[in-house]
C-alpha positions in Angstrom: 99.0 89.0 93.5 95.6 87.4 92.9 93.6 84.9 94.8 91.6 83.2 92.0 88.0 82.0 92.1 89.2 78.3 92.3 91.3 79.0 95.3 94.8 79.3 93.8 97.1 82.2 94.6 98.9 83.8 91.6 102.0 85.9 92.1 105.2 87.1 90.4 108.7 87.0 91.9 111.6 89.4 91.4 113.0 87.2 88.6 110.1 87.9 86.2 108.6 84.4 86.9 104.8 84.1 87.4 103.4 81.2 89.6 100.2 79.7 90.9 100.0 77.6 94.0 97.6 76.4 96.8 97.2 78.7 99.8 99.4 76.4 101.9 102.3 76.7 99.3 101.8 73.3 97.8 101.4 72.5 94.0 103.5 75.5 93.0 103.8 75.8 89.2 105.1 78.3 86.7 102.6 80.4 84.7 102.2 79.7 81.8 104.9 77.0 82.0 108.5 76.6 83.3 110.0 77.4 79.9 108.6 80.9 79.6 109.4 84.0 81.7 106.3 86.0 82.5 104.8 88.5 85.0 101.3 89.5 86.2 99.9 86.0 85.8 96.2 85.8 86.7 93.3 83.4 86.4 90.9 84.5 83.7 87.6 82.7 83.6 87.4 79.0 84.3 89.8 77.7 81.7 92.5 80.3 81.0 95.3 82.4 82.5 96.5 85.8 81.4 100.1 87.0 81.7 102.5 89.6 80.4 105.6 88.5 78.4 108.5 90.5 77.1 109.1 90.0 73.4 111.3 92.3 71.2 111.5 94.9 74.0 107.7 95.1 74.2 105.7 93.9 77.2 102.4 92.5 76.1 99.5 90.5 77.4 98.8 86.9 76.4 96.0 84.5 77.1 96.6 80.7 77.5 93.7 78.2 77.2 94.3 75.6 79.9 92.4 73.0 78.0 94.5 72.9 74.9 97.6 75.0 75.8 97.0 77.5 73.1 98.5 80.9 73.7 97.0 84.0 72.0 98.6 87.5 72.0 96.0 90.1 73.2 97.8 93.4 73.1 100.4 95.1 70.9 101.7 97.8 73.3 105.1 98.7 74.5 104.3 98.3 78.2 101.0 96.5 79.1 100.8 95.8 82.8 98.5 95.1 85.8 95.8 93.0 84.1 92.5 92.3 85.8 90.0 89.8 84.3 86.2 89.6 84.7 84.9 86.4 86.3 83.4 85.2 83.0 86.8 85.6 81.4 85.5 87.8 78.6 87.1 91.2 79.4 90.5 92.2 80.6 91.4 95.6 82.1 95.1 96.7 82.1 97.4 99.8 82.1 99.3 100.9 79.0 102.2 102.7 80.7 103.5 104.3 77.5 100.1 105.8 76.4 100.0 108.3 79.2 99.4 105.5 81.7 96.0 104.8 80.2 93.6 102.2 81.8 92.3 100.1 78.9 90.0 97.2 78.4 90.1 94.5 75.7 88.2 91.3 74.8 89.9 88.1 75.9 89.7 87.1 72.3 91.8 90.1 71.3 90.8 93.1 69.1 91.1 96.8 69.6 91.5 98.1 73.1 89.3 100.8 74.6 90.6 103.6 76.8 88.6 103.7 80.1 90.6 106.4 81.9 93.9 108.3 81.7 96.7 109.0 84.2 96.1 105.7 86.0 98.7 103.9 88.1 99.0 100.3 89.1 95.8 99.0 87.3 92.2 98.8 88.5 90.2 96.6 90.8 86.7 95.3 89.9 84.0 95.4 92.6 82.5 92.1 93.8 79.4 92.6 91.7 81.6 93.7 88.7 79.7 96.9 88.2 82.4 99.4 89.3 86.1 100.0 89.1 88.5 101.6 91.5 91.9 103.0 90.7 94.5 105.6 91.5 94.5 108.6 89.2 97.0 111.4 88.9 95.8 114.9 88.1 94.9 118.3 89.5 94.4 121.9 88.4 97.3 123.8 86.7 99.2 120.4 86.4 99.5 120.1 90.1 100.6 116.6 91.1 97.7 115.2 92.9 96.5 111.6 93.4 92.9 110.6 94.0 91.1 107.3 94.5 88.5 107.1 91.7 85.4 104.9 91.8 83.5 104.6 88.5 80.8 102.5 87.0 81.8 100.3 84.1 79.7 102.3 81.7 81.7 105.5 82.7 79.0 107.1 84.9 78.7 107.5 88.7 82.3 108.7 89.1 83.3 109.6 92.7 86.6 110.2 94.4 88.1 109.6 97.9 91.2 111.2 99.4 94.4 109.2 98.9 96.6 110.6 101.6 99.2 108.0 102.5 97.9 105.3 100.1 100.8 103.6 98.3 99.2 101.5 95.7 95.8 100.8 94.1 93.0 100.0 96.5 91.0 96.8 96.5 87.4 96.2 97.3 86.2 94.8 100.6 84.3 91.5 100.0 80.8 93.0 100.5 81.6 95.9 98.1 80.6 98.5 100.6 84.1 99.7 101.3 87.7 99.6 100.1 90.8 98.1 101.6 93.8 100.5 101.1 97.5 100.1 101.8 98.7 103.2 103.7 101.9 104.5 105.2 102.3 103.9 108.9 105.6 105.1 110.1 108.4 103.3 108.3 106.1 100.7 106.7 102.6 100.2 105.6 99.4 98.6 106.9 95.9 97.8 105.5 92.9 99.9 106.3 89.1 99.5 105.8 87.9 102.6 104.0 84.1 103.2 103.8 82.9 104.5 100.5 81.4 107.6 102.2 84.9 108.9 103.0 84.5 108.5 106.7 87.6 107.6 108.9 89.2 104.3 108.0 89.8 101.4 110.4 93.2 99.8 110.6 93.1 96.0 109.8 96.7 95.0 110.1 99.2 96.2 112.7 102.6 95.2 111.5 105.2 97.1 113.6 108.3 94.9 113.1 110.1 93.9 110.0 109.1 93.0 107.4 107.2 96.4 107.5 106.2 96.9 103.9 103.0 95.4 102.4 104.0 94.9 98.7 100.7 93.2 97.6 97.5 91.7 99.0 94.5 89.7 97.8 91.3 88.4 99.3 90.3 84.8 99.3 87.2 84.0 97.1 84.9 83.9 100.2 86.5 87.1 101.6 87.4 85.6 105.0 91.2 85.6 104.4 93.8 87.9 103.0 97.0 86.8 101.4 99.8 89.4 102.0 103.3 89.8 100.6 105.5 91.6 103.1 108.9 93.0 102.4 111.7 94.4 104.5 112.3 98.2 104.7 115.6 98.4 106.5 117.7 95.9 104.5 120.0 98.3 102.6 123.5 99.4 103.3 125.0 102.9 102.9 128.6 102.6 101.6 131.2 105.5 101.5 134.0 105.4 98.9 137.1 107.5 99.3 140.6 108.1 97.8 139.4 108.7 94.3 142.0 109.5 91.6 
């Protein structure tokens, strides 16, 4: 989910349909249009949207110019997901899941992608000043399965890490850029926490203790004063026993 600079909320449903709408739910429309199935729809610059579309068993990113409707293919991967676009609409970050889960960036005009980091899950978030990235990275000595929150300058320097205990998906930046907002396990579900960059103890922001307990996605409004949250039920499955097999 993304809250775009012009105040629209972009999201994807479970049927591989991407949408944009006003925060009150009005003016809901398919991205890029009603005739095309897409996912990961986001605003990109002032006059374009970026989305992923499945063609010939390959999930790739496309950019649509809203002025003239032109659609341009940006990637030629097998599984390109989780796009993030700079405010000027010139650069797109995404994860190539079949290239060792590599975080890559590419020009919004297309071209050859550049690998930014490897072993990255669920994409990356740009800081409010667009000078740093944050993402979840898998790694560890002796191939030990370990997950860290990594913060890095766009030029590759200044890398730092924070513990990721209980964090279930990629962090986002708090509006002032001095902390992160992370989604962490709390009992059966999850809640959002304000995590200072110095690694000090986080402060819980949401306190959901009844269904729906799971925060599936969240996004800040352009001014940073509101958060859009997608909540999902945890206890909505049935256990069924079969017998008398022959």
